[in-house]
N, C-alpha and C positions, 0 to 999 in steps of 0.2 A: 254448092261448091262453083265459083267461077273459075271457067277456063282459064289458065294461064294467059294462053292470045289473048285473052279478051281485056284483062286489065286493064294493060294501057287506054286502050279505046275508051274503055268506061271512066278510067281517071279524066281524060282528053273531057269527055261530055261532062264530065262531073264539073272541073272547073269553067268550061263554056257556061253552065248554067249557073254556076256560084257567079263569074264574074258580072251575069246581069242583074247583082244584088248590092249595091252601090253600098251596103252596110256590113258585106260579109266578101269581100273580095279575094281573092286565093293568095296564096302565100308565094306558090310557083307557078311557073307558067311555064307552056312548051317553049325552045327557044332554039334558035340555030346560027349560032354565032360561034367561030372554031368549028373544032374537033377535039374528039375523043383524046388524039394523042399531039393537040396543040401543043408547041413549047411554051414555057413561060414567059414572059413578060421579061423583059431588060431590068434588073436588079429587083428581082421579087421571084417568090416561091409560089409553085401552082398547087394543091390539095384538090383530087381528085375524091367526090364519096360516092360511090359506085352500090349499086343494088338492084342484084338478080331477079329471077321469076318469081313474082306472085306464089305462095306455096298452099293457097285455101286456108290460110286462117284470116279475121275481121280485121282491118284496119292496121293493114300491114304499113307503116309509115313511124318515121320519128324525125325528131328537131334538133338543129345540130348548133348549139354553142360553142363561142370559143371559152378560154380562161378568164375573161374580164364579163361573163352572160351576155355577148352580144349573140345576136341570132343570126347566123351565117345562111342557114337553108333548111330546108327538108326534104327529107329521102322516099321516095316511091320505090314501088318495084317496076323493074325494068328501065329503070333511070340513072342518071348520073348529072352532076353537077359540080361547078370547080369553084372556088375562092383562090386569089392572088393575095398574098401574104409576104410581109419583110420578114427575109432570112432571120434564125435563131429559136429561139425555144418558143414552143406553144404550146396550147392544152386544148384539146376536143371533147365533149361532152354531149350524148347523146340520149333522147327517149322517147317512149311510145307517147307522145302527144297528143290531144284530142283539143286544139281551140277551141270548139265549140263549146264544152264544158270546162274546160279551161285549169281543173285543178287534179292532176293525179296523185299529186302527191302532198301533203301538210307541208305547211311552211315551217320544216322543224329537221335540222341536218340529223337524221339518226337510221341506223341502218341495222338495228337489233336484230331482227329477224332475219333479214333477206341481203345481208352485207355488202349490200347498194350494186347489186349484180342486174337492177332493173336498169340503172346508166351506163352507158357507153362510155366508157373513159379510153383517150388516148393521151400521150406524151409524145412531142417532136420536137426535133432539132432537124432545120430545114434550112437550104443551102438555096443560093440565091442562084435564076438561072435552070432550075431544076424542078419536074415534076412530080408530083409522089399519089400513088392509086391507094385509096382504103375503101375496104366492103364492108358493108353494114350484115351483120347475122345476129339472127334473135334465134335461141334455143329457148323457145316455150316448151308447153307438154306433147313428149313425144318426141323433143329435138327439132322442132317446128315451129315455126311463125316467131311474133315478135315478143317478147318477153313482158311477163304479166310479174305482177309482185312475186319475189322470190325467185325466180326463173333468169337464166344468165342472158344478158346483151352484150353484145362485143363487136366494137372496132376492128378488122383485124389489115395487118398492112399486106399488099397483092404487088408483086410484078409489074415495073414500071414498062416491061417487054411485051408490047400488047399482040405480038406475035405471038406470044406463049400461051395468050387466052383462048379459049375455045370458038370458033367460026360463030357457032350459035347464040351465045351468049352475044356478041360483039354486034351481032347483026339484029339483035332485039331493042338493044340499050337506047332511050333514048334522050336529047338532053332537054333539060330543064332548070330555069333560072329563077331567084329571087328578086320580087317585087320590093324593091329599098322602102319605098313607102310603108306598104302592107307589113315589111318588118320592123320598123320604127312605131309603127301603130301597137304590134303586137305586144311589142319588147314595152312598150310606154304602157300599157294594158295589163301585163304582168305584172310588170314593176319590178323594184329590185330585190325585193325579199323571196322573192321564187323563183328568179333566175340564178341570184345567188345560193338560195340551196340545192339545185341541181350542181352545179359547181362543186359545192361544197358537200355532195354526196359521193358525186365524181373523185375527187380528190380522195376520200375514205376508201373507195374501192380502192385506188390506186396504191394505199398504203396496206393493205392487206394481200399479203402473197398467196394464199387461198384463194382470193376471189378475181385477182387481176394478173395478168400476165405478161412482162415486160417483151419477151421474146415474141410474142403475137402481137401485140396493141402497141409500139411504140415505133416512131420513125427514127430512123438513123438518118446522117444528109447523104450517105452513103446508097438509101433506099429509093432514092427518087434517080429520076435520068435527065 
């Protein structure tokens, strides 16, 4: 098991090593612009995706797309990244991705045995000038780790009051950001069918009251600050 304190270090090393290979540059890179509590830009809403400590499960990461299948970024343990979006209605969907192997699901929008719980799903109504925070949580075997087929995987809204977050959590979080060219390349490689399937499965999950809870996984305008 990799100690939690070493997870970010290993990720940084992995990104550095991968960045030396032109054929496979990383999607996310360390960043240092703005801060966790930086205000949203004028006329836009900001959504911050946060993941806590590594819990010992392998490949603790997830890719995130919007309701149009646009790749927003990838979440890793002890990191956060943000996206600025227009005010209004949005959807977010996440899944435990493996861009090397690339196909975790068939191109069929079906949830017969899993209720689509391997897809994190969030509906959001955003207000311009506000910042919203979303935690990623996987509850695989024993309530830990990222979801595998049949295990729940969630986006959870959380308080925008950073002073209410634990100092330990805030102190260990590192900012990362997507490389737009790499995101475009991966989207093109995946093709519309693959990402459309992710969106379709996420929407099916949101339509199932036994698999999705608006009280936990819906962002309301007042949830931002």
